C-alpha positions in Angstrom: 0.0 0.0 0.0 1.3 3.5 -0.9 1.4 6.2 1.9 0.6 9.9 1.1 1.6 12.6 3.6 -0.6 15.7 3.6 1.0 18.8 4.8 -1.8 20.6 6.3 -4.4 18.0 7.0 -8.0 19.3 7.0 -10.0 16.3 8.2 -13.1 18.4 8.5 -12.8 19.2 4.7 -12.1 15.7 3.7 -14.8 14.2 5.5 -17.1 16.6 7.5 -19.5 13.7 8.3 -17.0 10.8 8.5 -18.0 9.4 5.0 -15.9 8.3 2.0 -14.7 11.4 0.1 -13.7 11.6 -3.5 -10.1 12.9 -4.0 -9.8 14.9 -7.3 -7.1 17.0 -9.1 -7.5 20.5 -10.0 -9.3 19.8 -13.1 -11.7 17.7 -11.3 -10.3 14.2 -12.5 -11.2 11.5 -9.9 -7.8 10.3 -8.4 -9.3 8.1 -5.8 -11.2 7.7 -2.5 -10.4 8.7 1.0 -11.8 6.5 3.9 -11.3 7.8 7.4 -9.4 5.5 9.7 -11.9 3.3 11.6 -14.6 3.7 8.7 -13.5 0.8 6.6 -17.1 -0.5 6.8 -17.8 2.1 4.1 -15.8 0.1 1.8 -18.5 -2.6 1.7 -20.9 -2.8 -1.3 -24.0 -0.7 -0.9 -26.5 -3.4 -1.9 -29.3 -5.1 0.2 -29.1 -8.7 1.1 -32.2 -9.4 -1.1 -30.7 -7.8 -3.9 -27.4 -9.9 -3.4 -29.1 -13.1 -3.1 -31.2 -12.3 -6.4 -28.1 -11.8 -8.3 -26.6 -15.1 -7.2 -29.6 -17.1 -7.9 -30.7 -15.4 -11.3 -27.3 -16.1 -12.9 -26.6 -14.5 -16.1 -24.1 -12.0 -17.0 -21.4 -12.7 -19.5 -18.2 -14.5 -19.6 -14.9 -13.0 -18.7 -13.6 -13.4 -22.3 -16.6 -11.2 -23.6 -15.8 -8.7 -21.0 -12.2 -8.5 -22.0 -13.0 -8.4 -25.6 -15.3 -5.6 -25.0 -12.7 -3.5 -23.1 -10.1 -4.0 -25.7 -12.5 -3.0 -28.4 -13.0 0.4 -26.5 -9.3 1.2 -26.1 
């Protein structure tokens, strides 16, 4: 894991409510996400148990090969 040191931390600006924050550059390009220490549970998928079970039992989707081929076609 990389470590980034912030010269003047402004924790209230990063996460005033303790939630995950987007980190962007000056042009607004998303660089990543900041998760406050002790709040790692915010990294869990935001999906209900019922929706999760439905996705497992319904199956479907596509093969990994199809997904890779589509990504290669886009690049």
